[in-house]
C-alpha positions as CSV (number, residue, x, y, z in Angstrom):
1,X,-9.1,-1.7,31.3
2,X,-10.4,1.7,30.5
3,X,-12.1,2.8,27.5
4,X,-9.0,4.5,26.4
5,X,-7.4,1.2,25.4
6,X,-10.4,-0.4,23.9
7,X,-9.9,-1.4,20.4
8,X,-13.2,-1.6,18.2
9,X,-13.7,-5.0,16.4
10,X,-15.3,-4.9,13.1
11,X,-16.8,-8.1,12.1
12,X,-16.5,-8.8,8.3
13,X,-17.6,-11.8,6.3
14,X,-14.8,-14.3,5.7
15,X,-13.8,-14.0,2.1
16,X,-14.4,-17.3,0.1
17,X,-10.9,-17.9,-1.4
18,X,-9.8,-20.9,-3.3
19,X,-6.6,-22.2,-1.6
20,X,-5.0,-22.8,-5.1
21,X,-5.9,-19.4,-6.2
22,X,-4.3,-17.8,-3.0
23,X,-1.1,-19.8,-3.6
24,X,-1.0,-18.7,-7.2
25,X,-1.3,-15.1,-6.3
26,X,1.5,-15.3,-3.7
27,X,3.8,-17.2,-6.1
28,X,3.3,-14.4,-8.7
29,X,4.6,-11.6,-6.4
30,X,7.8,-9.9,-7.7
31,X,9.8,-6.6,-7.1
32,X,9.5,-4.2,-9.9
33,X,13.0,-3.2,-11.2
34,X,12.1,-1.3,-14.2
35,X,9.0,0.8,-15.0
36,X,7.7,2.8,-17.8
37,X,7.3,6.5,-16.3
38,X,4.9,7.5,-19.1
39,X,2.5,4.6,-18.3
40,X,-0.4,5.5,-16.1
41,X,-2.6,3.2,-13.9
42,X,-6.4,3.6,-13.7
43,X,-7.8,5.5,-10.8
44,X,-9.7,2.4,-9.7
45,X,-6.3,0.3,-9.6
46,X,-4.5,3.3,-7.9
47,X,-7.3,3.5,-5.2
48,X,-7.1,-0.4,-4.8
49,X,-3.5,-0.3,-4.2
50,X,-3.9,2.6,-1.6
51,X,-6.7,0.7,0.1
52,X,-4.4,-2.4,0.2
53,X,-1.6,-0.4,2.0
54,X,-4.1,1.1,4.3
55,X,-5.4,-2.2,5.4
56,X,-2.0,-4.0,5.6
57,X,-1.4,-5.4,9.1
58,X,1.1,-4.5,11.6
59,X,2.2,-6.5,14.7
60,X,0.0,-4.7,17.2
61,X,-2.9,-4.1,14.7
62,X,-2.2,-0.4,14.6
63,X,-1.1,1.4,11.4
64,X,1.5,3.9,13.0
65,X,2.6,5.1,9.5
66,X,1.5,7.6,7.0
67,X,1.4,7.5,3.2
68,X,2.3,10.4,1.3
69,X,1.1,10.4,-2.4
70,X,3.1,12.7,-4.3
71,X,2.1,12.9,-7.9
72,X,3.4,16.3,-9.0
73,X,6.6,15.8,-11.1
74,X,8.1,19.2,-10.5
75,X,7.7,18.8,-6.6
76,X,9.2,15.3,-6.7
77,X,12.3,16.6,-8.4
78,X,12.5,19.4,-6.0
79,X,12.5,17.0,-2.9
80,X,14.8,14.5,-4.8
81,X,18.0,15.7,-3.1
82,X,16.5,15.3,0.3
83,X,15.0,11.8,-0.4
84,X,18.0,9.7,0.8
85,X,18.9,8.3,-2.6
86,X,15.3,7.2,-3.3
87,X,14.7,6.9,-7.2
88,X,11.8,9.3,-8.2
89,X,10.5,9.4,-11.8
């Protein structure tokens, strides 16, 4: 195999998770149907959400997607007609 196809392995310590805590977190998941457009999350929470998305696994271990973070309300409204029905606040 050539170096072109070598995938770097990063060794990180295994997290110390309590099995019951993990199950509780998985049971809590839900889809948000309504939200308050005036409520803001902290920068720390926002960055944690982005990092979780960046680290989310894919079937081959590659992340062939891009995230576009669009926070400008005027720009969101301008692209809304082209967003295939996506609800944007």
